[in-house]
C-alpha positions as CSV (number, residue, x, y, z in Angstrom):
1,M,-4.5,3.6,-30.7
2,I,-6.9,5.2,-28.4
3,A,-4.2,5.9,-26.0
4,G,-1.9,7.2,-28.5
5,Q,-4.5,9.9,-29.9
6,Q,-4.9,11.0,-26.1
7,A,-1.3,11.5,-26.1
8,R,-1.5,13.6,-28.8
9,L,-4.4,15.5,-27.6
10,A,-2.4,16.2,-24.5
11,V,0.3,17.7,-26.0
12,E,-1.9,19.8,-28.3
13,F,-4.1,21.2,-25.1
14,E,-0.9,22.1,-23.4
15,A,0.4,24.1,-26.5
16,R,-3.2,25.6,-26.5
17,Q,-3.0,26.4,-23.3
18,R,0.4,27.7,-23.0
19,Q,-0.4,30.1,-26.4
20,E,-3.1,31.5,-24.5
21,Q,-1.4,32.5,-21.2
22,T,1.6,34.0,-23.3
23,E,-0.4,35.8,-25.3
24,P,-3.1,38.1,-23.2
25,G,-6.4,38.5,-24.9
26,T,-6.3,35.2,-26.7
27,E,-9.8,33.8,-26.3
28,S,-10.2,31.1,-24.3
29,S,-12.0,27.8,-25.7
30,P,-12.5,24.5,-24.3
31,G,-12.1,23.0,-27.8
32,M,-8.9,21.4,-28.9
33,A,-6.2,22.8,-31.4
34,E,-6.1,21.3,-35.1
35,P,-4.1,18.2,-35.2
36,G,-0.8,18.9,-36.0
37,Q,-0.3,22.2,-34.7
38,I,1.8,21.7,-31.9
39,A,3.4,25.0,-30.7
40,P,7.1,25.0,-31.5
41,A,7.8,26.8,-28.2
42,L,6.5,23.5,-26.3
43,A,8.9,21.2,-28.2
44,K,11.7,23.5,-27.6
45,S,10.6,23.8,-23.6
46,S,10.4,19.7,-23.6
47,T,13.7,19.1,-25.0
48,P,16.2,20.1,-22.2
49,S,20.0,19.7,-23.0
50,T,21.8,21.3,-20.4
51,E,20.8,19.9,-17.4
52,A,22.9,17.7,-15.1
53,P,23.8,14.4,-16.2
54,G,21.8,11.7,-14.2
55,R,19.2,14.0,-12.9
56,K,15.6,13.6,-13.7
57,R,14.3,16.4,-16.2
58,P,13.1,19.4,-14.0
59,K,9.4,20.0,-13.7
60,E,8.5,23.0,-15.7
61,H,6.4,26.0,-14.6
62,T,2.6,24.2,-14.0
63,L,-0.2,25.6,-16.1
64,G,-2.8,23.4,-14.3
65,V,-2.9,21.3,-17.8
66,A,-2.2,18.0,-16.0
67,E,-4.6,18.8,-13.5
68,Q,-7.2,19.4,-16.0
69,I,-6.4,16.0,-17.9
70,A,-6.4,14.4,-14.7
71,L,-10.2,15.6,-14.2
72,S,-11.2,14.8,-17.5
73,R,-10.2,11.3,-17.6
74,G,-11.1,10.5,-14.1
75,E,-7.6,10.1,-12.6
76,S,-5.2,11.6,-9.7
77,P,-3.9,14.9,-10.2
78,H,-0.4,12.6,-10.1
79,R,-1.8,10.7,-12.3
80,G,-2.5,13.3,-14.8
81,G,1.0,15.0,-14.5
82,R,2.5,11.7,-15.3
83,L,0.2,11.2,-18.2
84,L,1.3,14.4,-19.7
85,G,5.1,13.9,-19.2
86,M,4.7,10.3,-21.0
87,A,2.7,12.1,-23.7
88,K,5.2,14.9,-24.4
89,A,8.1,12.6,-24.4
90,L,6.5,10.2,-27.1
91,V,5.0,12.7,-29.2
92,I,8.0,15.1,-29.5
93,E,11.0,12.7,-28.8
94,M,10.1,9.0,-29.3
95,P,8.0,8.6,-32.7
96,H,8.7,4.5,-32.5
97,T,7.3,4.1,-29.5
98,L,4.2,6.1,-30.3
99,A,3.7,4.1,-33.1
100,A,3.9,1.0,-31.3
101,L,1.3,2.4,-28.9
102,D,-1.2,3.2,-31.9
103,T,-0.6,-0.4,-33.3
104,G,-1.3,-1.9,-30.0
105,Q,2.1,-3.3,-29.5
106,L,2.6,-1.4,-26.6
107,N,-0.1,-0.4,-23.8
108,E,-0.4,2.8,-22.1
109,E,1.7,1.3,-18.9
110,R,4.4,-0.1,-21.0
111,A,5.1,2.8,-23.1
112,M,5.5,5.1,-19.8
113,Y,8.2,2.9,-18.8
114,F,9.8,3.7,-22.1
115,V,9.9,7.5,-21.1
116,K,10.7,6.8,-17.5
117,E,13.8,4.5,-17.7
118,T,15.1,7.2,-20.5
119,A,14.1,10.0,-18.7
120,V,17.8,11.1,-17.9
121,L,19.1,10.7,-21.2
122,T,19.7,13.7,-23.5
123,V,17.4,14.0,-26.2
124,E,19.6,12.1,-28.7
125,D,20.2,9.6,-26.9
126,R,16.4,8.7,-25.6
127,T,15.9,9.0,-29.6
128,A,18.2,6.8,-30.5
129,V,16.9,4.4,-27.9
130,D,13.7,4.5,-29.0
131,E,15.0,3.9,-32.5
132,E,17.0,0.7,-31.6
133,L,13.9,-0.8,-29.7
134,A,11.5,0.1,-32.5
135,A,8.5,-2.5,-32.3
136,D,9.1,-3.1,-36.1
137,T,12.9,-4.6,-35.4
138,G,10.6,-7.6,-33.3
139,T,12.4,-6.4,-30.0
140,L,8.9,-6.1,-28.0
141,D,7.0,-9.3,-29.6
142,G,6.2,-11.6,-26.9
143,V,7.7,-9.1,-24.3
144,G,5.7,-8.6,-20.9
145,T,6.3,-5.5,-18.6
146,R,9.2,-6.9,-16.8
147,G,10.7,-7.5,-20.1
148,V,10.4,-4.4,-21.5
149,I,11.6,-2.8,-18.6
150,A,14.9,-4.5,-18.8
151,A,15.0,-4.1,-22.3
152,V,14.9,-0.3,-21.8
153,K,17.3,-0.2,-19.2
154,A,19.5,-2.0,-20.8
155,A,19.5,-0.1,-23.9
156,A,19.7,3.3,-21.8
157,T,22.8,2.2,-19.9
158,R,24.7,1.3,-23.2
159,R,23.7,4.6,-24.5
160,D,25.0,6.7,-21.2
161,P,26.4,4.7,-18.3
162,R,27.4,7.9,-16.6
163,S,24.0,9.4,-16.5
164,V,22.2,6.3,-15.1
165,T,24.8,5.4,-12.4
166,Q,24.3,9.1,-11.5
167,R,20.8,9.0,-11.5
168,A,21.1,6.1,-8.8
169,S,23.0,8.4,-6.7
170,H,20.5,11.1,-7.1
171,A,17.7,8.8,-6.1
172,A,18.6,8.8,-2.4
173,S,16.8,12.4,-2.5
174,E,13.4,10.8,-3.1
175,R,13.3,8.7,-0.4
176,G,10.3,9.0,1.9
177,V,7.6,6.9,3.7
178,S,3.9,6.2,2.7
179,L,0.7,4.6,4.0
180,R,-2.2,2.7,1.8
181,P,-4.8,0.8,2.8
182,A,-4.6,-3.2,2.9
183,P,-7.5,-6.0,3.3
184,D,-9.0,-6.8,6.7
185,C,-8.3,-3.8,8.5
186,M,-4.1,-3.6,8.2
187,T,-2.3,-1.4,6.1
188,Y,1.1,-1.3,4.0
189,L,3.7,0.9,5.5
190,T,6.3,1.3,2.7
191,A,9.9,2.9,3.2
192,L,11.7,3.9,-0.2
193,L,15.4,3.9,1.4
194,P,18.7,4.0,-0.3
195,A,19.9,0.4,-0.6
196,H,22.1,0.0,2.5
197,Q,19.9,1.7,4.7
198,G,17.2,-0.6,3.9
199,V,19.2,-3.4,4.1
200,A,20.3,-2.2,7.8
201,V,17.1,-1.7,9.3
202,Y,15.9,-5.3,7.7
203,A,18.9,-6.9,9.6
204,A,18.2,-5.0,12.7
205,L,14.6,-6.0,12.9
206,T,15.7,-9.8,11.9
207,R,18.3,-9.8,14.7
208,K,16.0,-8.6,17.2
209,A,13.0,-10.9,15.9
210,D,15.9,-14.0,16.0
211,A,16.8,-13.0,19.5
212,L,13.0,-12.8,20.7
213,K,12.5,-16.3,19.4
214,A,15.6,-17.8,21.0
215,A,14.1,-16.6,24.2
216,G,10.7,-18.4,23.9
217,D,8.6,-15.4,22.1
218,P,5.3,-17.6,20.7
219,R,5.1,-15.1,17.9
220,S,6.6,-15.8,14.7
221,R,9.2,-14.3,13.2
222,N,7.5,-12.2,10.9
223,Q,4.8,-10.7,13.6
224,A,8.2,-9.7,16.1
225,M,9.9,-7.9,13.5
226,A,6.5,-6.1,12.6
227,D,6.0,-5.3,16.2
228,T,9.5,-4.4,16.7
229,L,9.1,-2.0,14.1
230,V,6.2,-0.2,15.9
231,E,7.7,0.1,19.1
232,W,11.2,1.5,17.9
233,T,9.2,3.9,15.7
234,T,6.5,5.3,18.4
235,G,8.2,4.4,21.5
236,T,5.6,1.8,22.8
237,P,4.9,-1.8,22.0
238,G,1.3,-0.7,21.5
239,G,2.4,2.0,19.2
240,I,-0.6,3.9,20.7
241,T,0.7,6.7,23.4
242,G,1.0,10.1,22.0
243,V,-1.0,9.5,18.9
244,D,-4.6,10.8,18.3
245,I,-6.6,8.2,16.7
246,N,-9.8,9.6,14.8
247,L,-12.3,7.0,14.8
248,V,-16.0,7.9,13.6
249,M,-18.9,5.6,14.3
250,T,-22.5,6.0,15.2
251,D,-23.6,5.7,18.6
252,R,-25.4,2.5,18.1
253,T,-22.3,0.9,16.9
254,L,-20.5,1.8,19.9
255,L,-23.1,1.0,22.7
256,Q,-25.8,-1.0,21.2
257,G,-23.8,-3.8,19.1
258,D,-25.2,-2.3,15.4
259,S,-23.2,-3.5,12.5
260,E,-23.0,0.0,10.9
261,P,-19.2,0.1,9.9
262,A,-16.8,2.7,11.2
263,R,-14.2,4.8,9.3
264,L,-10.8,5.4,10.9
265,T,-9.4,8.8,9.9
266,G,-6.5,8.1,7.4
267,Y,-7.6,4.3,6.6
268,G,-11.1,4.2,5.7
269,I,-14.0,2.0,6.4
270,V,-13.5,-0.8,9.3
271,P,-15.9,-3.1,10.5
272,A,-18.0,-2.2,13.5
273,A,-16.8,-5.2,15.4
274,W,-13.4,-4.3,15.1
275,A,-14.1,-0.6,16.4
276,R,-15.4,-1.4,19.2
277,K,-12.4,-4.0,20.2
278,L,-9.9,-1.7,19.7
279,L,-12.1,1.1,22.2
280,N,-12.9,-1.6,24.7
281,R,-9.7,-3.6,25.1
282,E,-9.4,-5.2,28.6
283,E,-12.9,-5.3,29.2
284,R,-13.4,-1.8,29.1
285,E,-17.2,-1.8,27.4
286,D,-18.2,-0.7,30.7
287,S,-20.9,2.1,31.4
288,R,-18.5,5.2,31.8
289,V,-19.1,5.6,28.2
290,R,-22.6,7.3,27.8
291,P,-24.1,9.4,25.2
292,A,-25.9,12.4,26.3
293,R,-29.7,12.1,26.1
294,G,-31.0,13.2,22.5
295,E,-27.5,13.3,21.2
296,A,-27.3,12.6,17.0
297,S,-25.3,10.0,15.3
298,A,-21.7,10.1,14.8
299,S,-18.9,10.1,17.6
300,D,-15.5,10.7,17.1
301,S,-13.3,8.8,19.6
302,R,-9.6,9.6,20.3
303,A,-7.8,6.5,21.7
304,R,-4.4,6.7,23.8
305,K,-2.8,4.5,25.5
306,K,-2.7,5.1,29.4
307,G,-1.1,2.0,31.3
308,A,2.7,0.4,31.3
309,V,3.0,-2.8,29.2
310,T,4.0,-5.8,31.4
311,G,5.3,-8.9,29.3
312,R,4.6,-9.5,25.5
313,K,1.3,-11.2,26.0
314,D,-0.7,-7.8,25.4
315,A,0.8,-4.7,23.8
316,V,-2.0,-2.7,25.4
317,Q,-2.8,-3.2,29.2
318,E,-5.4,-0.4,29.5
319,L,-7.0,2.0,27.2
320,K,-8.5,5.5,28.0
321,V,-11.1,6.6,25.8
322,W,-12.4,10.0,25.1
323,L,-15.6,10.5,23.0
324,R,-16.2,13.9,21.0
325,R,-19.6,14.5,19.9
326,L,-20.2,15.4,16.4
327,Y,-23.7,16.3,15.2
328,T,-25.2,15.4,11.9
329,A,-28.3,15.9,9.8
330,P,-30.6,13.0,10.4
331,D,-31.1,12.2,6.7
332,T,-28.1,13.4,5.1
333,G,-25.0,12.9,7.5
334,D,-23.9,16.5,6.9
335,L,-22.1,17.8,10.0
336,V,-23.4,20.9,11.8
337,A,-21.4,24.2,10.7
338,M,-19.0,26.0,12.7
339,D,-17.8,29.4,12.1
340,S,-14.6,31.9,12.7
341,K,-13.6,35.5,12.5
342,R,-9.7,34.2,12.0
343,R,-7.9,33.8,8.9
344,L,-6.5,30.7,9.9
345,F,-8.8,27.9,10.4
346,P,-8.5,27.2,14.4
347,P,-7.6,24.0,15.4
348,P,-10.8,22.4,16.3
349,L,-12.3,23.5,13.0
350,R,-9.3,22.0,11.3
351,R,-10.4,18.9,12.9
352,F,-13.7,18.9,11.9
353,I,-12.8,19.3,8.2
354,Q,-10.4,16.6,8.3
355,V,-13.1,14.3,9.8
356,R,-15.5,15.5,7.4
357,D,-13.4,15.0,4.3
358,D,-11.0,12.2,5.2
359,T,-8.8,13.0,2.0
360,C,-8.1,15.9,-0.5
361,R,-11.5,16.7,-2.0
362,T,-10.3,17.3,-5.6
363,P,-12.3,14.7,-7.7
364,Y,-10.4,11.6,-8.0
365,C,-7.4,12.7,-5.8
366,D,-7.2,10.2,-2.5
367,A,-3.9,11.8,-1.5
368,P,-3.9,12.8,2.4
369,I,-5.1,16.1,3.8
370,R,-2.2,18.5,4.1
371,H,-3.9,21.9,4.0
372,H,-6.9,23.4,5.5
373,D,-8.0,25.8,2.8
374,H,-10.7,28.2,1.8
375,I,-12.9,27.6,-0.5
376,I,-13.4,31.3,-1.6
377,P,-10.0,32.5,-0.7
378,W,-9.8,35.2,2.3
379,H,-8.7,37.8,0.0
380,D,-11.7,37.5,-2.1
381,D,-13.9,38.0,1.7
382,G,-14.3,34.2,2.1
383,P,-15.6,33.2,5.6
384,T,-13.4,31.1,8.1
385,S,-16.1,28.6,8.1
386,L,-17.0,24.9,7.7
387,E,-18.9,25.7,4.5
388,N,-16.2,27.4,3.2
389,G,-13.3,25.0,4.4
390,A,-12.0,22.3,2.6
391,G,-9.3,19.4,3.1
392,L,-6.9,19.6,0.3
393,C,-3.3,18.2,-0.5
394,E,-0.6,20.6,-1.2
395,A,-0.8,20.0,-4.9
396,C,-4.3,20.4,-5.4
397,N,-4.3,23.5,-3.0
398,H,-1.2,25.0,-5.3
399,T,-3.5,24.3,-8.4
400,K,-6.5,26.0,-7.2
401,E,-4.9,29.3,-7.0
402,L,-3.8,29.0,-10.9
403,P,-5.2,31.7,-13.0
404,G,-8.5,30.5,-14.7
405,W,-9.4,28.0,-11.7
406,K,-12.4,28.7,-9.4
407,A,-14.2,26.9,-6.4
408,Q,-17.2,27.3,-4.6
409,P,-19.6,25.7,-2.3
410,R,-22.9,24.4,-4.0
411,P,-26.3,23.0,-2.1
412,G,-25.8,19.5,-1.9
413,P,-26.9,16.2,0.1
414,R,-23.8,16.8,2.1
415,H,-20.6,19.4,2.1
416,T,-20.4,19.9,-1.8
417,I,-18.0,22.1,-4.1
418,E,-18.0,23.2,-7.9
419,I,-14.8,23.2,-9.5
420,T,-14.1,25.2,-12.4
421,T,-11.2,24.8,-14.7
422,P,-9.9,27.3,-16.9
423,T,-11.6,25.9,-19.8
424,G,-15.0,26.5,-18.4
425,H,-15.8,22.8,-17.7
426,T,-17.2,21.9,-14.0
427,Y,-16.5,18.9,-11.6
428,R,-18.4,18.5,-8.3
429,S,-16.9,17.0,-5.2
430,T,-19.1,15.8,-2.4
431,A,-17.9,15.1,1.0
432,P,-17.8,11.2,1.5
433,P,-20.7,9.8,3.7
434,L,-20.1,9.4,7.6
435,P,-21.2,6.5,9.4
436,G,-24.9,6.5,9.7
437,T,-25.9,8.3,6.9
438,N,-29.1,7.3,4.9
439,R,-28.7,5.6,2.0
440,P,-31.4,5.6,-0.6
441,A,-33.8,2.8,-0.8
442,A,-33.4,-0.1,-3.0
443,V,-35.9,-0.2,-5.8
444,C,-37.4,-3.5,-6.8
445,L,-38.5,-4.0,-10.2
């Protein structure tokens, strides 16, 4: 029921924002519109009828509404966009699905699948599917998520098989590769490919693994396939040559066997022993790597493979290690300041911001950093400095430039940004703590 109310409020909120931006002089207010006062123009703009069949409905010109909804709900901007799209479809085109959400016969996730699987249909066909699968007909009784998806797909295909088929052809444009953390210092590397390409890649890896096993390779089939994928992609069995790996750790973790975890940029926290093993493969824990006297806590190690590979017992025979010393404040873990007179951030400063911020600095957004941006824009005399720099994903950087959005540095325990939305709500983003940052002491009662 609450999810249904949130959907209605999201549509009302976009209607208010659209009205304020199309009618200059309208007073902005953080309050919501009166229930039931959805702008007719919004409904009209949300019911496209001339797009090519089988194509996903085009994104409208952004108003920053999805991003504001995401911040208020504690979700990522991407998730905020999906929630707003679902809300508009339910409120304007799918009243029966919205009613099922109100009564608890559907949860928010399953309602989102109703919207997703009917996205390629015309408004008339989507409304027909909504009526066909109405909760009061008993179609949703005892049905799980997979059953819901199957039922909606079947109904959509019956209504417009041509559009559903053409969507499959169009889906190839959404191919891509993603990376997300997995437990125990592992990652999920996922490729979304057209079916024939995915089958071909998997078959090639399988054939290679079978040939290695037949030749006496001691690795399991899955291990051989994974190692072959790394070798074919990077050009080396170890997958390290030519690729920078930013590993942030304290000098105590590196040199004194301390248990303070390290941070692998682009992945997250890793155990101290695992980090040392990565740096000291093939017994390279020698005395050549020593910090300068009085050096502060954080060190960024960039590892590259140097030697050739002999056999398959060890992918990395020799690993050369460089240390880049990054100084932090003793108590807060905040990195020291750097500045530049250039408009664009120079490479050393970009690397510095990348290590400090780790992921996009917008609250709740964990997307990889794509843009190194001025918090106070350059055209507003914002300096090119570490304090005025932030790592953002591409979508959040564009959102920041929309009318009514403001960002500025604020005092904090570490680098802190205050974001103000067009409705006047404020949110703070603090850089994640680096290894070695002092934590507040526990209070015993």
